[in-house]
C-alpha positions, -999 to +999 in steps of 0.1 A: +218-800-603+227-834-588+227-843-551+256-827-533+263-803-562+270-767-554+268-739-579+286-706-576+270-675-591+291-644-597+318-658-574+294-662-545+283-696-531+245-699-527+234-701-491+198-708-499+180-739-511+144-746-522+130-781-517+096-793-530+080-824-516+058-841-542+033-862-522+006-886-532-024-881-508-033-917-504-030-948-482+002-959-500+023-935-479+006-940-445+037-959-432+062-932-444+071-906-418+074-875-440+078-852-410+109-872-400+122-871-436+117-833-436+135-829-403+165-850-414+167-831-447+165-797-430+192-807-405+215-820-433+210-788-453+216-766-422+248-784-414+260-774-449+252-738-441+221-736-462+190-717-454+162-739-468+126-732-476+101-759-484+070-764-505+045-793-509+028-803-541+001-830-535-018-853-559-044-880-558-065-887-589-097-895-569-098-864-548-079-839-569-077-844-607-044-825-610-015-818-586-020-788-564+002-767-542-005-769-504+000-735-487+009-725-452-006-692-441-014-684-478+023-689-489+037-715-512+072-715-496+077-718-459+100-730-431+102-766-417+078-760-388+050-748-411+056-776-436+054-801-408+018-790-402+010-795-438+025-830-439+006-840-408-028-833-424 
C-alpha cells in the first residue's frame, strides 16, 4: 500500500493500522525527535478514524548483530504511550 491508500475488505473499510518504526540505535539519530514524530503520526491516523498500534524494530551492528524487536510489557504491538517509553530509552 502507498501512503494515503485505503483498502476495503469484504465491503468494510479498515479502521485499524499497524505502524513499525525501524530505528538505528546510534548517535546518528540523537537530533531526531522520534516521540514527536510518533505523536504527529498517531494524531494524523486518529483524525482519519484509524485505531493505530505501533511496534519498534531497532538495529545497531556494534551492540546487536541483527535487528531486534523492542517490546512493551512483553508485547510487540502497543499504543502510543507505551511506544513513547521505548523510543525514549
